[in-house]
C-alpha positions in Angstrom: -1.8 -6.0 5.9 0.7 -9.0 5.8 3.1 -8.9 2.7 4.6 -11.8 1.2 8.0 -12.1 0.9 8.4 -11.0 -2.7 5.8 -7.9 -1.8 8.1 -6.9 1.2 11.0 -7.2 -1.1 9.5 -4.9 -3.8 8.4 -2.5 -0.7 11.9 -2.0 0.8 13.0 -1.5 -3.6 10.5 1.3 -3.3 11.4 2.5 0.0 15.4 2.6 -1.5 14.4 4.3 -4.8 12.5 6.9 -3.1 14.1 7.8 0.1 16.1 10.8 -1.9 12.6 12.4 -2.8 12.9 11.6 -6.1 12.6 7.9 -7.4 14.1 8.1 -10.9 13.7 6.1 -14.2 17.0 3.9 -13.9 16.0 3.4 -10.1 12.5 1.8 -11.2 13.7 0.0 -14.6 16.6 -1.6 -12.0 14.0 -2.6 -9.7 11.9 -4.3 -12.5 15.3 -5.5 -14.1 15.7 -7.1 -10.6 12.2 -8.9 -10.0 12.5 -9.8 -13.8 16.4 -11.6 -13.0 16.3 -13.1 -9.3 15.9 -16.3 -8.1 13.8 -14.6 -5.5 11.0 -14.0 -7.9 10.9 -17.4 -9.5 7.2 -17.5 -10.5 6.6 -13.9 -9.1 3.7 -11.8 -11.2 5.7 -9.1 -12.9 2.2 -7.3 -13.9 2.0 -7.1 -10.3 5.2 -4.8 -9.4 3.2 -1.1 -10.5 0.2 -2.2 -7.5 2.3 -3.3 -5.0 5.1 -0.2 -5.8 1.8 2.0 -5.7 0.3 0.7 -2.2 4.0 0.9 -1.3 3.9 4.9 -2.2 0.6 5.2 -0.4 1.4 3.8 2.8 4.7 6.0 2.7 2.4 8.8 2.0 -0.7 8.3 4.6 -0.6 7.4 8.5 1.9 4.5 8.1 5.1 6.2 7.3 8.3 5.7 6.2 9.4 4.0 9.5 6.1 2.0 9.6 6.8 0.8 6.2 10.1 -0.4 6.8 8.9 -2.2 9.7 6.2 -3.7 7.5 8.6 -4.9 5.2 11.3 -6.5 7.6 8.8 -8.2 9.7 6.9 -10.1 6.1 10.4 -11.3 5.5 12.2 -15.1 6.4 15.3 -14.3 7.8 17.1 -15.7 5.4 16.0 -13.4 3.2 17.1 -10.5 4.7 20.9 -9.9 2.7 18.8 -10.5 -0.2 16.6 -7.5 1.0 19.9 -5.3 2.0 21.1 -6.8 -1.1 18.5 -5.2 -3.4 18.4 -2.0 -1.4 21.9 -1.2 -2.4 21.8 -1.9 -5.7 18.7 0.5 -6.4 20.4 3.0 -4.5 23.6 2.5 -6.2 22.8 2.5 -9.7 22.4 6.3 -10.4 26.1 5.9 -9.2 26.0 8.7 -6.3 24.2 8.4 -2.9 22.5 10.8 -1.7 22.5 11.3 2.4 18.5 9.9 2.6 20.0 7.1 0.6 22.8 6.5 3.3 20.1 7.0 6.3 17.7 4.5 4.7 20.0 2.0 4.2 21.4 2.6 8.1 17.7 2.4 9.3 17.3 -0.8 7.7 20.2 -2.2 8.5 19.6 -1.4 12.3 16.0 -3.6 11.6 17.9 -6.5 10.1 19.8 -9.3 11.8 22.7 -9.1 9.5 26.1 -8.3 10.8 28.1 -5.4 10.2 31.0 -7.0 8.2 27.7 -8.6 5.8 26.4 -5.3 5.1 29.8 -4.2 4.1 30.6 -7.1 1.8 27.1 -6.5 0.2 28.1 -2.5 -0.4 31.4 -3.6 -1.9 30.1 -5.6 -4.2 27.8 -3.0 -5.1 30.0 -0.7 -5.5 32.6 -2.9 -7.4 30.0 -3.6 -10.1 28.8 -0.5 -10.7 32.5 0.5 -11.5 33.4 3.0 -14.3 36.3 1.9 -16.6 
């Protein structure tokens, strides 16, 4: 199965949201908000989000599994969108203001598959912390 770059980003956000075995309403809302707001999703049919997310979950629970879905999604991304992919995953995991060990492990596994420098991923993580900080 070949994914579009936009579908691959949704797959990665779904993986990020479900990596702690519980996809919260906040995480689902954040995915929908990101798809509706980010330029990378310009022209994307938002009515497809549910079907794409369900296909991802089916593959996560099926023969493809967690690592296979990561590999499938990363393979569908052009290199220029790798930082975007990491950023949206961090955004989805950070929405509930606490990162579980499983979410941190998922981000680590994603980092290992992307051609991003440690400095780039650290900057993305710092930006997410700054944006989600409460007064």
